[in-house]
C-alpha positions as CSV (number, residue, x, y, z in Angstrom):
1,M,-4.6,-12.5,1.2
2,N,-6.2,-10.0,-0.6
3,A,-7.1,-11.2,-3.9
4,L,-7.2,-8.8,-6.7
5,R,-9.8,-9.2,-9.8
6,I,-9.1,-7.9,-12.8
7,R,-11.2,-7.9,-15.8
8,I,-9.3,-8.0,-19.2
9,L,-10.4,-7.1,-22.9
10,T,-8.8,-9.2,-25.4
11,A,-8.5,-9.6,-28.9
12,S,-7.8,-13.2,-28.7
13,P,-6.8,-16.2,-26.5
14,E,-3.5,-15.6,-27.1
15,W,-3.1,-12.5,-24.8
16,F,-3.6,-15.0,-21.6
17,D,-0.3,-16.7,-23.3
18,S,1.7,-14.1,-23.6
19,L,1.3,-13.8,-20.0
20,V,3.4,-16.6,-19.4
21,D,7.1,-16.5,-19.9
22,N,8.7,-19.8,-21.3
23,D,11.1,-19.9,-18.7
24,T,8.5,-19.5,-15.5
25,P,6.6,-22.5,-14.8
26,R,2.9,-22.1,-15.9
27,Y,1.4,-22.7,-12.1
28,S,3.4,-20.1,-10.7
29,L,1.2,-17.7,-11.9
30,R,-1.7,-18.6,-9.2
31,A,-4.3,-17.6,-11.5
32,T,-8.0,-18.8,-11.7
33,L,-9.9,-18.4,-14.7
34,S,-13.6,-17.2,-13.2
35,K,-15.5,-16.5,-16.6
36,M,-15.4,-16.1,-20.0
37,S,-17.9,-13.9,-21.9
38,S,-17.6,-12.5,-25.8
39,S,-19.2,-9.2,-27.1
40,S,-19.0,-8.4,-30.7
41,G,-18.9,-5.1,-32.8
42,N,-18.7,-4.0,-36.2
43,K,-15.0,-2.2,-36.4
44,S,-13.9,0.3,-39.2
45,N,-14.4,-0.9,-42.6
46,D,-10.6,-1.9,-43.6
47,Q,-10.6,-4.0,-39.8
48,G,-14.0,-5.8,-40.6
49,K,-15.5,-7.5,-38.5
50,S,-14.0,-9.3,-35.4
51,S,-15.0,-10.2,-32.2
52,T,-13.8,-9.8,-28.9
53,H,-14.1,-11.7,-25.2
54,E,-13.7,-11.0,-21.9
55,T,-11.5,-13.1,-19.7
56,G,-11.8,-12.8,-15.9
57,V,-8.4,-13.5,-14.9
58,R,-8.0,-13.7,-10.5
59,L,-4.6,-13.1,-9.2
60,G,-3.3,-14.0,-5.9
61,A,-1.9,-10.9,-5.1
62,M,-0.4,-11.0,-1.4
63,A,-0.8,-7.6,0.8
64,S,2.4,-6.5,2.4
65,A,0.5,-4.7,5.4
66,S,-1.1,-8.3,6.8
67,P,0.1,-12.2,6.7
68,P,-1.0,-14.5,4.5
69,T,-4.3,-16.7,5.4
70,E,-5.6,-20.0,4.4
71,D,-6.5,-19.0,1.3
72,V,-3.1,-19.9,0.3
73,E,-3.0,-23.3,1.4
74,N,-7.0,-24.0,0.2
75,G,-5.5,-22.7,-3.3
76,T,-8.2,-20.4,-4.0
77,H,-6.5,-18.4,-6.4
78,E,-5.1,-20.9,-8.8
79,S,-6.7,-23.5,-11.3
80,H,-3.9,-25.9,-13.3
81,I,-7.0,-27.1,-15.3
82,M,-7.7,-23.1,-16.4
83,N,-3.8,-23.2,-17.3
84,A,-4.2,-26.3,-19.3
85,S,-6.6,-25.1,-20.8
86,L,-5.3,-21.8,-22.1
87,Q,-2.1,-23.0,-22.7
88,D,-0.9,-24.9,-25.7
89,V,-0.7,-28.0,-24.0
90,H,-2.3,-30.1,-26.8
91,G,-1.7,-27.7,-29.3
92,K,-5.0,-26.3,-30.0
93,A,-6.6,-26.2,-25.9
94,A,-6.7,-22.5,-25.9
95,D,-8.3,-21.6,-29.3
96,E,-10.4,-24.2,-28.4
97,L,-12.0,-21.9,-25.6
98,V,-13.0,-18.7,-28.3
99,P,-16.4,-18.2,-28.0
100,G,-18.7,-19.7,-30.6
101,K,-16.0,-22.2,-31.6
102,P,-17.0,-25.7,-31.2
103,L,-15.0,-27.8,-28.2
104,S,-13.3,-30.9,-29.2
105,S,-13.5,-33.9,-26.8
106,I,-10.3,-33.1,-24.7
107,G,-11.3,-29.1,-24.2
108,K,-14.6,-30.2,-22.8
109,L,-13.6,-31.8,-20.7
110,A,-11.2,-29.8,-19.2
111,F,-13.9,-27.2,-19.4
112,Y,-16.0,-29.3,-17.3
113,I,-13.2,-30.6,-14.7
114,N,-12.3,-26.8,-14.6
115,R,-16.0,-25.9,-13.6
116,F,-16.1,-29.1,-10.9
117,E,-12.7,-27.8,-9.3
118,Q,-13.9,-24.0,-9.0
119,Y,-17.4,-26.0,-7.5
120,L,-15.0,-27.6,-5.3
121,I,-13.0,-24.5,-4.2
122,R,-15.6,-22.7,-2.3
123,Y,-15.6,-25.5,0.0
124,N,-11.7,-25.1,0.8
125,L,-10.2,-27.6,-1.5
126,E,-7.1,-27.3,-1.9
127,A,-6.1,-26.7,-5.3
128,R,-2.2,-26.0,-5.2
129,G,-0.8,-29.4,-6.2
130,L,3.3,-29.8,-6.7
131,Q,4.4,-26.0,-6.9
132,R,6.5,-24.7,-4.7
133,V,5.0,-22.7,-1.9
134,E,7.1,-19.0,-1.8
135,P,7.9,-17.5,1.5
136,Q,5.4,-14.9,1.4
137,E,2.8,-17.2,1.5
138,T,3.6,-19.3,4.4
139,H,1.5,-19.2,7.5
140,D,2.5,-17.4,10.6
141,L,4.6,-19.4,13.0
142,T,3.7,-19.8,16.6
143,W,3.8,-22.6,19.1
144,K,0.5,-24.1,18.1
145,S,2.6,-25.1,15.1
146,Y,4.9,-27.2,16.5
147,L,2.0,-29.0,18.6
148,Q,0.4,-29.7,15.5
149,A,3.6,-31.4,13.8
150,F,3.6,-33.4,17.3
151,L,0.0,-34.2,17.2
152,L,0.1,-35.5,13.4
153,W,2.4,-37.6,13.9
154,V,0.7,-39.3,17.0
155,S,-2.9,-39.2,15.2
156,M,-1.3,-41.1,12.2
157,N,0.8,-43.8,14.0
158,L,-1.5,-44.5,17.1
159,A,-3.2,-46.8,14.8
160,A,-4.6,-50.2,14.2
161,N,-1.8,-51.5,11.6
162,N,0.6,-50.7,14.1
163,I,-1.0,-52.8,17.1
164,T,-1.0,-55.8,14.5
165,L,2.6,-55.0,13.7
166,G,3.4,-55.7,17.0
167,M,1.4,-58.6,17.2
168,L,4.2,-60.2,14.9
169,A,6.9,-60.0,17.8
170,P,5.6,-63.2,20.1
171,A,3.4,-64.7,17.2
172,V,6.1,-65.0,14.5
173,F,9.5,-64.2,16.4
174,T,8.8,-66.2,19.5
175,L,10.1,-63.3,21.3
176,G,9.7,-62.9,24.8
177,F,7.8,-59.2,26.0
178,R,10.7,-57.6,26.9
179,D,12.9,-58.2,24.2
180,A,10.0,-57.6,22.3
181,A,9.4,-54.2,23.5
182,L,13.0,-53.5,23.6
183,C,13.6,-54.0,20.0
184,A,9.7,-51.5,19.2
185,V,11.2,-48.6,21.0
186,F,14.4,-48.8,19.7
187,G,13.3,-49.3,15.8
188,S,11.2,-47.0,16.0
189,I,13.3,-44.2,17.3
190,L,16.0,-44.8,14.6
191,G,13.5,-45.1,12.2
192,S,11.9,-41.6,13.1
193,L,14.8,-40.3,12.8
194,P,15.5,-40.3,8.8
195,V,11.6,-38.9,9.0
196,A,12.3,-35.6,11.3
197,Y,15.5,-34.8,9.3
198,I,13.3,-35.0,6.0
199,S,10.1,-33.1,7.7
200,Y,12.3,-30.0,8.4
201,W,13.1,-29.4,5.1
202,G,9.4,-28.6,4.4
203,P,9.7,-25.0,5.9
204,I,13.3,-24.4,4.5
205,S,12.3,-25.2,0.4
206,G,8.6,-24.7,0.2
207,N,8.8,-28.0,-1.7
208,R,7.9,-31.6,-1.9
209,T,9.6,-34.5,-0.4
210,M,10.0,-36.0,-3.5
211,I,10.6,-32.6,-5.6
212,F,13.8,-32.4,-2.7
213,A,14.8,-35.5,-4.2
214,R,15.6,-34.0,-7.6
215,Y,18.7,-32.0,-6.3
216,T,20.4,-34.9,-5.6
217,F,19.1,-37.4,-7.9
218,G,18.5,-34.7,-10.9
219,W,15.2,-34.7,-13.0
220,W,15.0,-38.1,-14.6
221,P,16.6,-40.5,-12.0
222,S,14.8,-38.8,-9.3
223,K,11.5,-40.3,-11.2
224,L,12.5,-43.8,-10.0
225,I,12.4,-42.5,-6.8
226,V,8.9,-41.0,-7.1
227,V,8.1,-44.1,-8.3
228,L,8.9,-46.2,-5.7
229,N,7.4,-43.8,-3.2
230,I,4.0,-44.1,-5.1
231,V,4.2,-48.2,-5.2
232,V,4.8,-47.7,-1.3
233,L,2.1,-45.6,-0.2
234,L,-0.6,-47.8,-2.3
235,G,0.7,-50.5,-1.0
236,Y,0.4,-49.5,2.7
237,S,-3.1,-48.1,2.1
238,L,-4.0,-51.1,1.0
239,I,-3.0,-53.0,3.7
240,D,-4.1,-50.3,6.2
241,L,-8.2,-51.0,4.5
242,V,-7.7,-54.8,4.5
243,I,-7.2,-54.3,8.5
244,A,-10.5,-52.1,9.1
245,G,-12.8,-54.3,7.0
246,Q,-11.3,-56.8,9.2
247,I,-12.1,-55.2,12.6
248,L,-15.5,-54.0,11.4
249,S,-16.6,-57.9,10.2
250,A,-15.5,-58.9,13.4
251,V,-17.2,-56.4,15.4
252,S,-20.8,-56.8,13.4
253,T,-22.9,-59.5,14.9
254,N,-21.7,-62.9,14.1
255,G,-19.2,-61.3,11.8
256,N,-21.9,-61.0,9.1
257,L,-21.0,-58.0,7.9
258,N,-18.8,-58.6,5.0
259,V,-14.8,-56.8,4.8
260,V,-15.7,-55.4,1.8
261,V,-17.9,-52.7,3.9
262,G,-14.7,-51.5,6.4
263,I,-12.9,-51.3,3.2
264,I,-15.2,-49.0,1.3
265,I,-15.7,-46.9,4.6
266,V,-12.4,-46.0,5.5
267,A,-11.7,-45.3,1.4
268,V,-14.6,-42.9,1.3
269,I,-13.6,-41.0,4.4
270,C,-9.9,-40.6,3.1
271,W,-10.6,-39.9,-0.3
272,V,-12.9,-36.5,1.1
273,I,-9.8,-35.8,3.2
274,S,-7.3,-35.7,0.7
275,T,-9.4,-34.6,-2.0
276,F,-9.8,-31.3,0.0
277,G,-6.3,-30.9,0.7
278,I,-3.6,-29.7,3.8
279,S,-6.0,-27.7,6.0
280,L,-8.8,-30.5,6.2
281,F,-6.0,-32.8,6.7
282,H,-4.6,-30.6,9.3
283,T,-7.8,-29.9,10.9
284,Y,-8.5,-33.7,11.4
285,Q,-5.0,-34.9,12.5
286,R,-5.2,-32.3,14.8
287,Y,-8.1,-34.0,17.1
288,A,-8.0,-37.4,15.7
289,W,-5.4,-38.6,18.4
290,F,-7.9,-37.8,21.1
291,P,-10.7,-40.7,20.8
292,Q,-7.8,-43.0,19.7
293,L,-5.8,-42.2,22.9
294,I,-8.7,-43.2,24.9
295,A,-9.6,-46.4,22.8
296,V,-5.6,-47.5,23.3
297,S,-5.4,-47.0,27.0
298,I,-9.0,-48.5,27.9
299,L,-7.4,-51.3,25.7
300,Y,-4.2,-51.1,28.0
301,G,-6.7,-51.4,31.1
302,V,-8.9,-54.3,30.1
303,S,-6.4,-56.9,28.3
304,S,-2.9,-56.0,30.6
305,S,-3.7,-58.7,33.0
306,E,-3.5,-61.3,30.2
307,F,0.1,-60.3,28.9
308,D,2.4,-62.9,29.2
309,L,5.5,-60.7,30.8
310,S,7.2,-64.4,31.6
311,T,7.8,-66.6,29.0
312,P,11.6,-65.8,27.5
313,S,12.4,-65.9,24.0
314,Q,12.5,-69.0,22.6
315,G,15.3,-70.7,20.4
316,D,18.6,-71.2,20.9
317,S,20.9,-68.1,21.6
318,R,22.0,-67.5,17.6
319,T,18.2,-67.9,16.2
320,R,17.0,-65.3,19.3
321,I,19.7,-62.8,17.9
322,G,18.2,-63.3,14.9
323,N,14.9,-62.7,15.8
324,R,15.8,-59.3,18.0
325,L,17.0,-58.2,14.7
326,S,14.6,-59.2,12.3
327,F,11.5,-57.1,14.4
328,F,13.9,-54.7,15.6
329,S,14.4,-53.9,11.5
330,L,10.5,-54.5,10.9
331,C,9.6,-51.4,13.6
332,L,12.7,-49.6,11.9
333,S,11.6,-49.9,8.2
334,A,7.4,-49.3,9.5
335,A,8.9,-45.8,10.6
336,I,11.3,-44.7,8.0
337,T,9.1,-45.1,5.0
338,Y,7.2,-41.8,6.6
339,A,10.4,-40.3,5.1
340,G,9.1,-40.3,1.6
341,I,6.4,-37.8,2.7
342,G,8.0,-36.1,5.6
343,A,8.2,-32.7,4.0
344,D,4.7,-32.6,2.5
345,F,3.2,-31.9,5.6
346,F,5.0,-28.9,6.7
347,V,5.6,-26.8,3.2
348,Y,3.2,-24.0,4.6
349,Y,5.4,-23.6,7.6
350,P,7.5,-20.4,7.4
351,P,11.2,-20.8,6.3
352,S,11.7,-19.3,9.8
353,T,11.1,-22.1,11.5
354,S,13.2,-23.7,14.2
355,R,15.0,-26.8,12.6
356,S,15.6,-28.0,16.1
357,R,11.8,-27.8,17.6
358,L,10.2,-29.7,14.4
359,F,12.9,-32.2,14.4
360,T,12.2,-32.3,17.9
361,A,8.3,-32.4,17.8
362,T,8.4,-34.9,14.7
363,L,10.9,-37.5,16.6
364,L,8.7,-37.4,19.5
365,G,5.4,-37.7,17.9
366,L,6.8,-40.7,16.0
367,V,8.3,-42.3,18.6
368,V,5.4,-41.7,21.2
369,S,2.8,-42.9,18.7
370,F,4.8,-45.9,17.5
371,T,6.1,-47.6,21.0
372,F,2.5,-47.3,22.7
373,A,0.8,-48.8,19.7
374,L,3.7,-51.6,19.2
375,I,3.7,-52.4,22.5
376,V,-0.1,-52.9,23.0
377,G,0.2,-55.5,20.1
378,I,3.2,-57.1,21.6
379,G,0.7,-57.7,24.8
380,L,-2.1,-58.9,23.3
381,A,-0.1,-61.5,21.3
382,S,1.8,-62.5,23.9
383,A,-1.5,-63.7,25.4
384,V,-2.0,-66.2,22.5
385,S,-0.2,-68.8,24.3
386,V,-1.8,-68.8,27.7
387,N,-5.1,-67.5,26.6
388,E,-7.8,-69.9,24.5
389,A,-9.9,-66.9,23.9
390,Y,-7.1,-64.7,22.9
391,A,-5.7,-67.9,20.7
392,A,-8.7,-68.2,19.2
393,A,-9.7,-64.7,17.7
394,Y,-5.9,-64.5,16.9
395,E,-6.7,-67.6,14.6
396,T,-9.7,-65.5,13.0
397,S,-7.4,-62.5,12.0
398,Q,-5.8,-60.1,14.0
399,G,-8.6,-57.7,14.1
400,A,-10.4,-60.1,16.0
401,L,-7.9,-60.5,18.6
402,I,-8.0,-56.3,19.1
403,L,-11.4,-57.2,19.7
404,E,-10.9,-59.6,22.1
405,G,-9.1,-57.4,23.9
406,F,-12.1,-55.4,24.6
407,S,-14.4,-58.4,25.1
408,S,-14.9,-57.4,29.0
409,L,-16.3,-54.5,28.2
410,G,-19.1,-56.3,26.1
411,G,-20.9,-53.7,23.8
412,F,-18.8,-50.5,24.6
413,G,-15.8,-52.7,23.8
414,K,-17.2,-53.3,20.2
415,F,-17.5,-49.0,19.9
416,L,-14.2,-48.8,21.4
417,A,-13.1,-51.3,18.7
418,V,-14.4,-49.0,15.8
419,V,-12.8,-46.5,16.9
420,I,-9.6,-48.0,16.8
421,L,-10.9,-48.8,13.5
422,L,-11.1,-45.2,12.2
423,S,-7.6,-44.4,13.4
424,L,-6.7,-46.3,10.2
425,V,-7.8,-43.2,8.5
426,A,-5.5,-41.0,10.5
427,N,-2.9,-43.4,9.0
428,T,-4.3,-43.6,5.3
429,I,-4.8,-39.7,4.3
430,G,-1.2,-38.8,5.0
431,P,-0.3,-41.2,1.9
432,S,-3.4,-40.6,0.1
433,Y,-2.7,-36.8,-0.2
434,S,1.2,-37.4,-1.3
435,I,0.3,-39.5,-3.7
436,G,-1.6,-37.2,-5.8
437,I,1.4,-34.9,-5.5
438,D,3.7,-37.6,-6.3
439,F,2.0,-38.4,-9.7
440,Q,2.2,-34.6,-10.6
441,I,5.9,-35.0,-10.5
442,L,6.1,-37.8,-12.9
443,A,5.5,-35.8,-16.0
444,R,4.6,-32.2,-16.9
445,V,1.6,-33.7,-18.5
446,A,0.7,-34.7,-15.2
447,Q,0.8,-31.7,-13.7
448,R,-2.2,-30.2,-16.2
449,V,-4.3,-32.5,-14.2
450,P,-5.5,-31.4,-11.1
451,R,-4.1,-32.9,-7.5
452,F,-7.6,-34.0,-6.6
453,I,-8.1,-36.6,-9.3
454,W,-4.6,-38.0,-8.7
455,N,-5.7,-38.2,-5.4
456,T,-9.1,-40.0,-6.7
457,C,-7.3,-42.2,-8.8
458,G,-4.9,-43.5,-6.0
459,V,-7.7,-44.0,-3.7
460,I,-9.7,-46.6,-6.5
461,V,-6.5,-48.1,-6.9
462,Y,-5.8,-49.4,-3.6
463,T,-9.5,-49.8,-2.8
464,V,-10.0,-51.9,-6.3
465,C,-7.0,-53.9,-5.0
466,A,-8.0,-54.3,-1.6
467,L,-11.0,-55.9,-2.4
468,A,-9.4,-58.0,-4.5
469,G,-6.9,-59.2,-2.2
470,R,-8.6,-59.3,1.2
471,N,-7.7,-62.8,1.1
472,S,-4.9,-63.5,-0.4
473,L,-3.3,-60.6,-2.3
474,A,-2.3,-59.0,0.9
475,E,0.1,-61.7,1.7
476,I,1.7,-60.8,-2.4
477,F,1.7,-57.3,-1.6
478,T,3.1,-57.4,2.2
479,N,6.2,-59.0,0.3
480,F,6.4,-56.7,-2.5
481,L,6.6,-53.4,0.2
482,A,9.3,-55.6,2.1
483,L,11.4,-55.3,-0.9
484,M,10.1,-51.9,-1.3
485,G,10.9,-50.5,1.8
486,Y,14.9,-50.8,0.7
487,W,14.7,-47.6,-1.0
488,V,14.2,-45.5,1.5
489,S,17.2,-45.9,3.7
490,I,19.7,-45.8,0.7
491,W,17.9,-42.7,-0.5
492,I,18.1,-41.2,2.9
493,A,22.1,-41.6,3.4
494,I,22.7,-40.5,-0.1
495,T,20.3,-37.1,0.9
496,F,22.1,-36.8,4.3
497,E,25.6,-36.9,2.0
498,E,24.7,-34.5,-0.3
499,Q,23.9,-32.2,2.3
500,M,26.4,-32.7,4.8
501,I,29.5,-33.0,2.2
502,F,29.0,-31.3,-1.3
503,R,26.4,-28.5,-0.3
504,R,27.6,-27.8,3.0
505,R,28.8,-24.1,1.5
506,K,26.8,-23.3,-1.9
507,G,23.5,-24.8,-0.1
508,Y,20.2,-25.0,-2.7
509,D,18.5,-22.7,-5.1
510,W,15.3,-23.6,-4.3
511,A,13.7,-21.5,-6.8
512,V,15.1,-24.2,-9.8
513,W,12.9,-26.5,-8.3
514,N,11.3,-27.3,-11.8
515,Q,13.9,-26.0,-14.1
516,Q,15.5,-28.9,-15.4
517,D,18.8,-27.5,-16.8
518,R,19.2,-26.5,-13.6
519,L,19.2,-29.3,-11.7
520,P,22.1,-31.7,-11.6
521,V,22.1,-35.2,-14.1
522,G,22.2,-37.3,-11.2
523,A,24.5,-39.8,-12.2
524,A,26.1,-40.0,-9.3
525,A,23.1,-40.3,-7.2
526,L,21.6,-43.3,-9.5
527,V,24.8,-45.5,-9.4
528,S,25.4,-45.2,-5.7
529,F,21.4,-46.0,-5.1
530,L,22.1,-49.0,-7.6
531,V,24.9,-49.8,-5.6
532,G,23.0,-49.7,-2.2
533,W,20.2,-52.2,-3.9
534,A,23.4,-54.3,-4.1
535,G,24.1,-54.3,-0.5
536,A,20.7,-54.9,0.6
537,I,20.5,-58.0,-1.9
538,L,23.5,-59.5,0.2
539,C,21.7,-59.0,3.1
540,M,18.2,-59.3,2.9
541,A,16.1,-62.1,4.4
542,Q,12.7,-62.8,2.1
543,V,10.9,-66.0,2.0
544,W,11.7,-66.7,-1.5
545,Y,15.5,-65.4,-1.1
546,I,17.9,-65.0,2.2
547,G,20.9,-63.4,1.1
548,P,24.4,-65.2,1.9
549,I,25.0,-62.6,4.6
550,A,21.8,-62.8,6.1
551,K,22.2,-66.5,6.3
552,E,25.0,-66.3,8.8
553,V,22.5,-65.6,11.7
554,G,20.2,-67.5,13.4
555,E,18.1,-70.8,11.7
556,H,16.1,-68.7,9.3
557,G,18.4,-66.0,8.9
558,A,18.6,-62.3,10.1
559,D,18.2,-58.7,8.9
560,V,21.4,-57.7,9.0
561,S,21.8,-55.2,5.9
562,Y,20.7,-52.0,7.5
563,T,23.9,-52.4,10.2
564,D,26.4,-54.0,7.9
565,G,25.2,-52.7,4.6
566,V,26.6,-49.0,5.4
567,T,29.9,-48.1,3.5
568,D,30.6,-44.6,1.5
569,F,33.0,-45.2,-1.2
570,R,34.3,-41.6,-2.3
571,L,35.8,-43.1,-6.0
572,H,36.5,-40.2,-8.1
573,E,35.2,-37.1,-9.2
574,L,32.1,-36.4,-11.8
575,T,31.0,-33.0,-13.3
576,I,26.8,-33.2,-13.2
577,G,24.7,-30.8,-14.2
578,T,25.2,-28.2,-16.7
579,D,26.7,-25.3,-14.7
580,G,29.7,-27.2,-14.3
581,D,29.8,-28.0,-10.5
582,L,32.4,-30.5,-9.3
583,C,30.8,-33.5,-7.5
584,W,32.1,-36.7,-5.6
585,L,30.4,-39.8,-7.0
586,L,29.2,-41.5,-3.2
587,L,28.6,-44.6,-3.4
588,G,26.0,-44.7,-0.5
589,C,25.6,-49.0,0.2
590,L,22.7,-49.1,2.8
591,G,20.3,-51.7,2.7
592,L,17.1,-52.5,4.6
593,S,15.4,-55.5,4.8
594,T,12.3,-56.7,6.8
595,S,11.7,-59.9,9.1
596,P,12.8,-63.0,7.9
597,M,10.4,-66.3,8.5
598,D,9.9,-69.6,7.1
599,R,7.0,-69.6,4.5
600,A,4.4,-71.4,6.6
601,Q,4.7,-68.5,9.3
602,K,4.9,-65.6,6.7
603,I,2.1,-66.9,5.1
604,E,0.0,-67.5,8.2
605,T,0.9,-64.1,9.5
606,M,0.1,-62.0,6.9
607,T,-3.1,-63.6,5.7
608,R,-4.6,-63.0,8.9
609,A,-2.9,-59.0,8.3
């Protein structure tokens, strides 16, 4: 990219305001304030004394003869704070930057944040937030781009949290190794399909995932989807930190290293990577998978001899069926929650990106990593019933059980456990990055705050919650997140129906992503979403509630909402949006619940997690 620096003498700050058309989002100018200076002189006697100030504006201009570079990705040509300062964000923000005029508290804060952002941009901070990536701003497409997509998902999910998830099959659902492995594989495949579907909309639209939700749910109802997504991202990040703290505590001599230390270490690393943006994020994920794969492979090698491969699943036939369905749905829900951020990481891929190749790369990356991590967790937990050392470790925590798997390697085993701990960084930075963008989508005022500020707020929130709940709050949050996970499948069903039925011919106008009057009202999608929740309630199985349909399967109920809750009702026609488009009201009833288990088992398991 070539950057053109234009120096313009203006008589007042209102000149810059004139650059901004009321119908054009302020951040689409891709401009960054570089410096302000002033000069004054005597004019003619009829004009009197006036002052002029010099405003340096760097406008990002794409060179037609050369492809874009990472400057676009790093955001070195834009600043949200500049726009917030020079536009009428708070009524007088622009005037407050007139040289010689005292700044208000808000003006000073904007000024110093802007200076700090400009300092970070020198080190490749991505200043871009939720705004659309235009086709001319994307990167060149090569075979490495598809490999990068595959490795990104492998790095994110070949992690300790999925190993501990696999442990629930033998420990909680009393499943045998074969039943648990089959549920893990097919649950991961089914849950990964929606993520792969959402991922290829990033290159096609240039929009982030939750912006894409506006084209189905409209301006206001989509904010409900964004809030639910933020809650899920914060909650799963919290649990990642708690598991990291447990592993580090188990690695330390006699457990004298507090869980707090591991939480803070992972949180700081995630903050740095997610704050500097997508370029550093992709770079980290490009290489993180390799040490993680080595560590998990060694864990397989040294612990597999202890796996209990012969003990069958426990309980009568109905209970076994219920437990299989429950663990299957748990593995499915662990994968499908990535659908809320699936497109965020591929908006810099060009529109010419092959849908089938990106879909395949994403699907394979998710399935391979989930399967690899889940099965080793299943194997470790299966050994608890036959190995006293494993049983004692599991009584301490699931992190301690991972360390026990490396026990035959001595000090080198502890080092490998730390590598697996750091895999949680790769798993957490993706949600941490998307949190900043999702916060900006909530309100226009939030758009004026730089993404890195929202990233910082998100990291602080889930770190504080992890510190406060490292002993007991994790159980509460896990139950809450299970409930929040229902919305993803409902949203996916509605989005897919929208594309395949209503927009099959007319398609999408990606340029109107931030124009409220050009987006649908979203009434049909909202009603469909609420009806979908009603279907989920009938089929959910939680500690505090088991739906009437779920009660019919097994001793503790079963997760049947996913299989029984998909129903589409084409009721009547509605006119939505100001452009008079005719759409059907679809009521997509799709529910997804998590594992039913009795209260004692749930509390015991989640306290360890």
